[in-house]
C-alpha positions as CSV (number, residue, x, y, z in Angstrom):
1,X,-17.5,66.2,-23.7
2,X,-19.4,64.2,-21.1
3,X,-18.6,60.4,-20.9
4,X,-21.7,58.4,-20.7
5,X,-22.0,56.6,-17.4
6,X,-19.6,59.0,-15.6
7,X,-22.3,60.0,-13.1
8,X,-23.1,56.3,-12.2
9,X,-19.3,55.7,-11.9
10,X,-19.0,58.6,-9.5
11,X,-21.9,57.3,-7.4
12,X,-20.4,53.8,-7.3
13,X,-17.0,55.1,-6.3
14,X,-18.7,57.0,-3.5
15,X,-20.6,53.9,-2.3
16,X,-17.3,51.9,-2.3
17,X,-15.5,54.6,-0.5
18,X,-18.3,54.7,2.1
19,X,-18.1,50.9,2.6
20,X,-14.3,51.1,3.0
21,X,-14.5,53.8,5.6
22,X,-17.1,51.7,7.5
23,X,-14.5,48.9,7.6
24,X,-11.8,51.2,8.8
25,X,-14.0,52.4,11.7
26,X,-14.3,48.8,13.1
27,X,-17.9,48.4,12.3
28,X,-17.3,45.2,10.2
29,X,-14.7,42.5,9.8
30,X,-13.0,39.8,11.9
31,X,-10.7,40.2,14.7
32,X,-7.3,38.5,14.7
33,X,-8.4,36.2,17.4
34,X,-11.4,35.0,15.4
35,X,-9.2,34.3,12.3
36,X,-6.7,32.3,14.5
37,X,-9.6,30.2,16.0
38,X,-10.8,29.3,12.5
39,X,-7.3,28.4,11.4
40,X,-6.8,26.2,14.4
41,X,-10.1,24.4,13.8
42,X,-9.1,23.8,10.1
43,X,-5.7,22.5,11.1
44,X,-7.1,20.0,13.7
45,X,-9.7,18.8,11.1
46,X,-7.0,18.2,8.5
47,X,-4.8,16.3,10.9
48,X,-7.7,14.0,11.9
49,X,-8.4,13.3,8.2
50,X,-4.7,12.6,7.6
51,X,-4.5,10.1,10.5
52,X,-7.6,8.3,9.2
53,X,-6.1,7.9,5.7
54,X,-3.0,5.9,6.9
55,X,-3.9,2.2,7.4
56,X,-3.0,0.6,10.7
57,X,0.0,-1.8,10.9
58,X,-2.4,-4.7,11.5
59,X,-4.3,-3.9,8.3
60,X,-1.1,-3.5,6.3
61,X,0.1,-6.9,7.6
62,X,-3.2,-8.5,6.8
63,X,-3.2,-7.1,3.2
64,X,0.4,-8.1,2.6
65,X,-0.2,-11.6,3.8
66,X,-3.2,-12.0,1.5
67,X,-1.2,-10.6,-1.4
68,X,1.6,-13.1,-0.7
69,X,-0.9,-16.0,-0.6
70,X,-2.3,-14.8,-4.0
71,X,1.2,-14.8,-5.6
72,X,2.0,-18.2,-4.3
73,X,-1.3,-19.5,-5.5
74,X,-0.6,-18.0,-8.9
75,X,2.8,-19.7,-9.0
76,X,1.1,-23.1,-8.2
77,X,-1.5,-22.5,-10.9
78,X,1.2,-21.5,-13.4
79,X,3.0,-24.8,-12.7
80,X,-0.3,-26.7,-13.3
81,X,-1.3,-24.9,-16.5
82,X,2.2,-24.8,-18.1
83,X,3.1,-28.4,-17.2
84,X,6.5,-27.2,-15.9
85,X,7.6,-26.6,-12.3
86,X,7.7,-23.1,-11.0
87,X,10.2,-22.4,-8.2
88,X,10.2,-19.6,-5.7
89,X,12.6,-18.2,-3.3
90,X,12.2,-15.8,-0.3
91,X,14.2,-12.8,0.5
92,X,13.7,-10.3,3.4
93,X,11.4,-8.1,1.4
94,X,9.5,-10.5,-0.9
95,X,9.5,-13.5,-3.2
96,X,11.2,-14.2,-6.5
97,X,9.8,-16.8,-9.0
98,X,12.0,-19.0,-11.2
99,X,11.9,-21.5,-14.0
100,X,14.5,-23.8,-15.5
101,X,15.5,-23.5,-19.1
102,X,18.2,-25.7,-20.5
103,X,19.5,-26.3,-17.0
104,X,19.7,-22.6,-16.2
105,X,17.7,-20.7,-13.6
106,X,15.6,-18.0,-15.2
107,X,13.8,-15.4,-13.2
108,X,10.2,-14.9,-14.2
109,X,9.7,-11.3,-15.3
110,X,6.7,-9.0,-15.7
111,X,5.8,-10.4,-19.1
112,X,5.2,-13.9,-17.6
113,X,2.1,-14.9,-15.7
114,X,3.8,-14.2,-12.4
115,X,6.7,-11.9,-11.5
116,X,8.7,-10.8,-8.5
117,X,6.6,-10.0,-5.4
118,X,7.8,-7.2,-3.1
119,X,6.3,-6.6,0.4
120,X,5.1,-3.1,1.2
121,X,5.8,-0.7,4.0
122,X,8.6,-2.3,5.9
123,X,6.9,-5.8,6.1
124,X,9.7,-8.4,6.3
125,X,9.9,-12.1,6.0
126,X,11.2,-13.3,9.4
127,X,11.5,-17.0,8.7
128,X,10.8,-19.8,6.2
129,X,10.5,-23.5,6.9
130,X,10.3,-26.0,4.1
131,X,9.2,-29.6,5.1
132,X,9.7,-28.6,8.7
133,X,13.4,-27.6,8.2
134,X,14.5,-24.0,8.4
135,X,15.4,-22.7,4.9
136,X,17.9,-20.1,4.1
137,X,16.9,-16.9,2.3
138,X,17.2,-17.4,-1.4
139,X,16.8,-21.2,-1.4
140,X,14.3,-22.3,-4.1
141,X,11.1,-24.2,-3.3
142,X,9.1,-25.9,-6.1
143,X,5.5,-26.1,-7.2
144,X,5.2,-29.1,-9.4
145,X,2.9,-29.5,-12.5
146,X,0.6,-31.9,-10.5
147,X,0.0,-29.0,-8.1
148,X,1.9,-30.4,-5.2
149,X,5.2,-29.4,-3.6
150,X,6.9,-29.5,-0.2
151,X,5.0,-28.1,2.7
152,X,6.2,-24.7,3.9
153,X,5.6,-22.0,6.5
154,X,6.7,-18.4,6.2
155,X,6.4,-15.8,9.0
156,X,6.0,-12.2,7.9
157,X,6.2,-9.3,10.4
158,X,5.5,-5.6,10.8
159,X,6.0,-3.6,14.0
160,X,5.6,-6.5,16.4
161,X,2.7,-8.1,14.5
162,X,3.1,-11.4,12.7
163,X,1.3,-13.5,10.1
164,X,1.9,-17.1,9.0
165,X,1.6,-18.1,5.3
166,X,1.5,-21.9,5.1
167,X,1.4,-24.3,2.1
168,X,0.6,-28.0,2.4
169,X,2.1,-30.7,0.2
170,X,-1.0,-30.8,-2.0
171,X,-0.7,-27.1,-2.9
172,X,-3.2,-25.4,-0.6
173,X,-1.9,-22.0,0.6
174,X,-3.3,-20.2,3.6
175,X,-2.6,-17.3,5.9
176,X,-3.2,-16.7,9.5
177,X,-2.6,-13.6,11.7
178,X,-0.7,-14.7,14.8
179,X,-1.5,-13.4,18.2
């Protein structure tokens, strides 16, 4: 019995075999050196892309200072809209927001308008002054319902770079990158 297509199959196998023998004879293909050069080029390209994806310390500090200003402005706004003071305290790595209920301190959680603020990528709060006096970490500072509070200045830092976040007694909060 003759299988239909057997002749074509035999011809195809012969062509494939001829092509393989051509490769074995060195007529086609890449040398090891060519393959290594291509791999080196790909590796260098990937490393350049990876370096460009990581933000610079100056950009990280700027972004974190802006985020901190937004959180403090949100706390001020919450005090105004709720008609109750919102208190905040600074730690090395961020801010915690508080309210008073029946004489007890209650931390504002994620379900409230504002919640704890954590600084990213090793940014730290170096110092905090309230009304010109150095404040200890963890001391609370208020935003009152009228929108005002004591003036304050916080310095945050990352890898030798510093930024100042300041609040004036009428509730304006600003940031400045220090030289």
